[in-house]
N, C-alpha and C positions, 0 to 999 in steps of 0.2 A: 543444434549445431551452431556455433558462433564463431565470428571472425572480426578482427579489428580493421581489416583492410578490404574485406569483401572478396579476396582472391581465393581463399581456401577456407574450408570449414572442418573443425575437429569436434567430435562429440565429447562433451564434458560429463563425466560420470557423476551422478548425484552422490552426495555423502550419505553416511549411515542414517542421519536423521530423516532425510528426504525419502530414502529407501524404506525406512520403517513406516513413515506416514503413508506412502503409496501401498505398502502391504496391508496396513490397517484398513484403508479405504476399499481395497480390492476384497479383502476378507469379509468385511461387513456386507459388501454388495453380494458376494457369493452366498453368504448365509441366508440373506433374505430372498435372493433369486431362487435358490434351490428350495428353501422352505415354503415360499409362497406358490411357486410354479409346480413343484413336484412333491412337496411334503405335506400339503394340505394345511399349512399354517394359516392362521387368521390374518387378514390384512390389518386388523386393529393393532397387531404387534408392530407393524411397520409405521403406521400413521401415529402411533403413540409416541414415537421418537422424532417425528418431523416437526417443523415449526408451524405454529398456529397462533396468530395474533390474539384471538379471543381466548384460547386456552392459556397462553402465557400471561395475559393480563388478569386471569383468574387464579394465578399462582403456580402454574406448571412451568416454572422457570427453566427446568432442565432441558426443555425442548430447544432453547437457544444454543445450547452447547452440543446437543446430539444432531441437530438438523444439518450442520455442515458435513457430517460423516455419512449421511444417507443419500443414496442416488437411486434413480428409478430402477426397480428390480424386474420390471416386466414391461411389455409393450414394444412397439417398433423403434422408439427412440431411446430405449434403455441402454443399449450398448454405446451409442453415441454420447449419451450423457456421462457415462463413466469414462470413456476414452478421452473426451475433451478435457476432463480434469487431470487424468494421468499424463496426457501429452503436455499439458500446460506446465505441470510440475517437472516433467522430464526435460523439456527443452529450455525453459526459462529460469526455473528456480536454482539449478546447480551453480550458476555463475553468481547469483546473489548469496547463496550459501557460502561460497568461497570468500566473497567480499565481507559479509557480515558475521559469519560464524553460524554454527548450527542453532545456538540458543536464540539469537535474534531472528533467524529465519523462521523458526517455529512460532515464536511469539508474534511475529508479523502475520503469519498465516492465520493463527487463532484470533488475533485481535480484529483483522480486517474481515474475517468471516462473520464473527459475532456482531461487531459494530455495524457492519453493512445491513444485517438483518434488523438490528435495533433501529437504525435510521429508517429502514423501510416500514417498520411497525409504526414509528412516529408519523410518517407521511400518510400511512393508511388511516390513522386516527383523524388527521386534520383534513384529508381530502374528502370531497363529497362521496357519499357511500356508493353511488352508481359508478363513478369514475374509479374508485378504489377497487371495486369488484372486478372491473375489466383489466386492471393492471396487476392485481395480487390475488392469487387463489387462496382458498381456505387453508390449504396446507402447502408450505414451501420448504425446500430442502436443497442440499447440494453445496459443493465447495466452489461453485462458479464465481461468486463475488470475490473470493480470495484470489482466484486465477486472474480476474480482471485487475485486481490490485497488484499482483505480481508483474503483470504486463506493463503497467504504468511505472512501477518502481524500477523495472529493468530499463525501460526507455530513459528514465530520468538519471539513473546511475551510470549508464553506459552510452552517453550521448555521442553521436558520430560513429558508433560501431554498428555492425551488421549481424543479423540473426536469420537463420533459416528454420522455419517451422514445418516439420513433417515434409510434405511434398510441395509446399508453396515455394515460390521463387525467393531468393534472398531479399530482405527488406531492412532498411535503416531503422534506427530507433524512432525517428519521427514518423516514418511510415507505419511502424507498429502501433503507435498511438492512434493514428487515423483509422487503421484497420479495426482495432478493438472498439473504438468509439463508433465507427461506421456500422459495424455489425449489430451493435446494440440498438442503434437508431433504426436499422432496417427491421429488427424484431419489433420495435415499438410501432413503426409505421404499418407493418403488416398485421398488427393486433395479435400476434402469436404470443401466447402466454407461456413462458418457459417455467420449468419446475422451481426455479429460484424466485420467480416474480420478475416483473419488468424493471422495478426500481432498484433492487439490490445490486445488480451489476454496476449501475451508475454510481451508487454509493461506494461500492468497492473501488472504482477508479479514483474517486475523490480521496478515499482513505489511502490508496496506493501512493498518491502524491504526497499527502499530508504526513504519513508515517514512514514512507520509504523513498521519498524524492531527494535522496542525497544522504551524505554522512557528515554532520548530523542532519536529521530530517527537518523539514520546515517547521514541524511542531516543536521539536527540541530547540531549534534556533530561536523561535519566538519565546519559548520559556527562558532560555539563557539571557535574551535581551531584557525580558521583564525582571529576571532575578538580578541582573547587573544594575538596572535602574533602581531597584529596591535597595541594593547595597550602597550605591552612590548616594541615595537619599538618606540612608541611615548614617553614612559617614559625614554628610553635610550637617545633619542635625547634631551629631556628636561634637563637631567642631564649632557649633554655634552659628551656622549659616554657611553661605557659599564662601569658598576660599578666596581671600583678598590678596591683591598684589602686594609684595613686600616693598617697603620704602627703600629709596635709593638716594640717600643724602649726598653721596660723593659724586653723583652724576656719571657713574661708570656705565659703560655700554659695551655690548658685544660686537666685535668687528667681524663681518662675514669672511669666510675662508676664500682662498684664491687671491688673485691680484686685486688690489684695492686702488681707489683713486688717490690723487695727491692730498685730498682733503683729510684722509685718514692718517697722514703723517704727523708726528709730533713737532713741537716748536723748533727742535734741532734738525729737522729734516729726516729723521729716522722713523722707521715703521714702529707703530705702537705695539707693545706686547701685553 
């Protein structure tokens, strides 16, 4: 529920693209929850689709793309893991979908989810092994990094507006950033290892700003500036160097608009044209 003035809140219904994504996530979760808990399916089926840095580096690249769709199918935190993602999509993503369109919204979710895990993998490789083991589990999964990215993108795109998440009190866009960042810092301080890993949500927040912090995004703005500099450089080379000032043999000059001083009058006392 969202409002621009904080006085009232109206539920924004998600579009077909977001509804479809939520149905896919819920269906995948139900399949594995029923199969593993009641159907006697092997856990290897589930873990074969989750992220694993070692397995991906040995060629199982598909895990990067299936891991965001997987959520804990059993255990005391399984329902919360799924609901956190669904509520994040339900309360924050519809407004971005209206602003960006369905195609950009889905691209944003896919890119932030995959790239956040790629960044986490890179950090896992460079960090000391003992520290990396405490921050990233052997198998990581979930759409949590994309939800962190959506939160930051919403706050950057709708500055000064207010949102109410589930049963929480209304909060401004700036407060939303502090809440999302603060919760992840609390997880880190407590040493609690979430299913996504400790680092992927922080990577998702950075990507949320980089890819969704406005229209155009900061990344696209940087690309446009770089492209403009390249075109200006090509134009200068084509002209044989920087553009030179044209000669003015007649001594003509431009008179500023508005009332001028007497010095700008001609010899006959009339205004110059």
